[in-house]
C-alpha positions as CSV (number, residue, x, y, z in Angstrom):
1,D,156.1,146.8,-150.1
2,S,156.0,148.1,-146.4
3,S,153.6,150.7,-147.1
4,S,150.6,148.5,-148.1
5,W,151.7,146.7,-145.3
6,E,151.7,149.7,-142.6
7,E,147.8,150.3,-144.3
8,A,146.8,147.3,-143.6
9,S,147.8,146.9,-140.6
10,T,146.0,150.5,-139.1
11,A,142.6,149.6,-141.1
12,T,139.6,150.7,-138.9
13,P,136.4,149.3,-138.6
14,S,135.2,151.7,-141.5
15,D,137.4,150.6,-143.9
16,S,135.9,147.4,-143.7
17,L,133.3,149.3,-146.1
18,S,135.7,148.5,-149.2
19,L,135.8,145.1,-149.0
20,S,134.3,143.7,-152.6
21,S,131.1,142.9,-152.6
22,D,132.1,139.0,-152.5
23,M,134.0,139.4,-149.4
24,Q,131.3,141.7,-148.0
25,A,128.8,138.9,-148.9
26,T,130.6,136.0,-147.6
27,A,131.2,137.6,-144.2
28,F,127.4,138.1,-144.2
29,D,126.7,134.2,-145.3
30,T,128.9,133.1,-142.3
31,R,127.2,135.0,-139.4
32,C,123.6,134.1,-141.1
33,N,124.4,130.4,-141.1
34,G,125.6,130.9,-137.5
35,I,122.1,132.1,-136.1
36,F,120.5,129.7,-138.4
37,A,122.3,127.2,-136.7
38,T,121.8,128.7,-132.8
39,E,118.3,128.8,-133.6
40,E,118.2,125.3,-135.3
41,V,119.9,123.6,-131.9
42,E,118.3,125.5,-129.6
43,S,114.6,124.8,-130.8
44,A,115.5,121.1,-131.6
45,M,116.9,120.7,-128.1
46,S,113.5,122.3,-126.7
47,E,112.0,120.3,-128.5
48,L,114.0,117.0,-127.5
49,Q,113.9,118.0,-124.0
50,A,110.0,118.2,-123.8
51,L,109.6,115.3,-125.8
52,L,112.1,113.4,-122.1
53,V,110.3,115.3,-119.8
54,D,106.4,113.5,-121.3
55,R,108.1,110.5,-120.7
56,D,109.2,111.2,-117.4
57,I,113.0,110.6,-118.5
58,D,115.5,112.0,-115.8
59,S,117.3,114.6,-117.9
60,E,118.8,118.3,-118.0
61,L,119.8,120.6,-120.9
62,I,123.6,121.3,-120.2
63,T,124.5,124.5,-121.3
64,D,127.9,125.3,-119.4
65,G,130.0,127.2,-122.2
66,E,132.7,124.3,-122.0
67,H,131.0,121.4,-123.7
68,Q,128.8,121.1,-126.7
69,V,125.3,122.2,-125.7
70,H,123.8,118.7,-124.8
71,I,120.8,116.8,-122.6
72,A,122.7,114.5,-120.2
73,I,120.4,111.6,-119.6
74,K,120.1,109.1,-116.5
75,A,121.1,105.7,-118.0
76,S,119.0,104.2,-115.7
77,S,116.0,106.2,-116.4
78,I,116.1,105.1,-120.9
79,T,115.4,101.6,-119.8
80,G,113.3,102.2,-116.4
81,R,115.2,99.8,-115.0
82,E,117.3,100.1,-111.7
83,S,119.8,97.8,-112.6
84,D,121.1,100.1,-115.5
85,S,122.3,102.7,-113.0
86,D,125.3,101.2,-113.4
87,K,125.6,102.3,-116.7
88,R,127.1,105.1,-118.2
89,D,124.4,107.7,-118.2
90,V,124.1,109.3,-121.9
91,A,124.7,113.3,-123.3
92,L,121.7,113.8,-126.3
93,I,122.9,116.1,-128.6
94,W,121.5,117.3,-131.9
95,G,123.4,116.9,-135.1
96,S,122.8,120.4,-136.8
97,S,123.9,121.3,-140.2
98,L,127.1,122.6,-138.9
99,H,127.3,119.1,-137.4
100,Y,127.8,117.1,-140.9
101,I,129.9,117.4,-144.0
102,S,129.4,115.6,-147.5
103,A,131.0,115.7,-150.6
104,D,128.1,116.8,-152.5
105,D,124.6,117.4,-151.4
106,S,123.4,113.8,-150.9
107,T,122.6,112.7,-147.3
108,L,123.5,109.3,-148.4
109,N,127.3,110.2,-147.1
110,M,126.8,112.9,-144.7
111,R,129.7,112.2,-141.8
112,L,130.8,114.1,-138.7
113,S,132.4,117.1,-139.4
114,P,136.2,116.8,-137.3
115,S,135.0,119.9,-134.9
116,A,132.1,117.5,-134.1
117,E,134.4,114.5,-133.7
118,F,136.4,116.3,-131.3
119,Q,133.4,117.7,-129.3
120,I,132.0,114.2,-129.0
121,A,135.2,112.7,-128.0
122,M,135.5,115.5,-125.3
123,L,132.4,114.8,-124.0
124,R,133.2,111.0,-123.6
125,A,136.7,111.4,-121.8
126,T,135.4,114.7,-119.6
127,K,132.1,114.0,-118.2
128,N,132.4,109.8,-119.2
129,L,129.2,110.0,-121.1
130,D,127.9,108.0,-123.8
131,V,127.1,110.2,-126.8
132,V,124.0,110.1,-128.6
133,V,123.7,112.7,-132.1
134,I,120.4,113.0,-133.6
135,P,121.3,114.0,-137.5
136,H,119.0,116.9,-138.4
137,W,118.5,115.2,-141.8
138,W,117.0,112.3,-140.1
139,W,114.6,113.5,-137.9
140,P,111.1,112.9,-138.5
141,V,109.9,116.7,-138.5
142,H,107.0,116.2,-139.9
143,A,105.9,113.0,-137.7
144,S,103.7,113.3,-134.5
145,K,104.4,114.0,-131.1
146,E,104.6,109.8,-130.9
147,G,106.5,109.3,-134.1
148,K,109.6,111.7,-133.0
149,T,109.6,110.3,-129.2
150,Q,109.8,106.6,-131.0
151,A,112.4,107.6,-133.1
152,M,114.3,109.4,-130.4
153,M,113.8,106.6,-128.3
154,R,115.1,103.8,-130.7
155,L,118.4,106.0,-130.9
156,L,118.6,106.2,-127.1
157,T,118.4,102.2,-126.9
158,E,120.4,101.2,-129.4
159,R,123.2,102.9,-127.9
160,S,122.9,100.4,-125.3
161,E,122.3,97.3,-126.8
C-alpha cells in the first residue's frame, strides 16, 4: 500500500522510538558489541605492542583506516638474523570475538569469519605481508608477561618454518 510506503520514507529519527522493544534491544546489543570489540582490540594490540617492544622487535602499530588494524613487524627482527631480511614482513592481528564464527559455543569449531578472511587476504595482497592472527580464545590471558611473550613468539616463528 502506497500510504505505508510514504509513512516509512518520511520517518524521522524520533519515530524510531516506536520500534518494538525487541528491535530496540537488538540495536542496543549490536552497538554494545561494537564498543566491546573496539575496546578488546585496542587493549590487545597495546599489550602485543608492549611485548614486542620489550623484546626489541622492530614493529609499528598501523591504524591507517584502509586495512585491518595490525602491527607491522620486520621479519629479520623476529629471528634476529639479518639473513631473514629477504623474507616477507609480518602483520600481527588480534583475532577478536568478531573475527571468529562457530556453529556452536565451543572453541573447537572456531574458524575465521568470511570478513576476517577478506581482511587478511587484502593485507597479504596490498601490503605484501605474511599475516599472523592471534585468536582471542587461544591467548593466555592470565599468563605472566614471559608466558604471553612465549605464546606470541611461537605463533610468529611458526609462520616462518
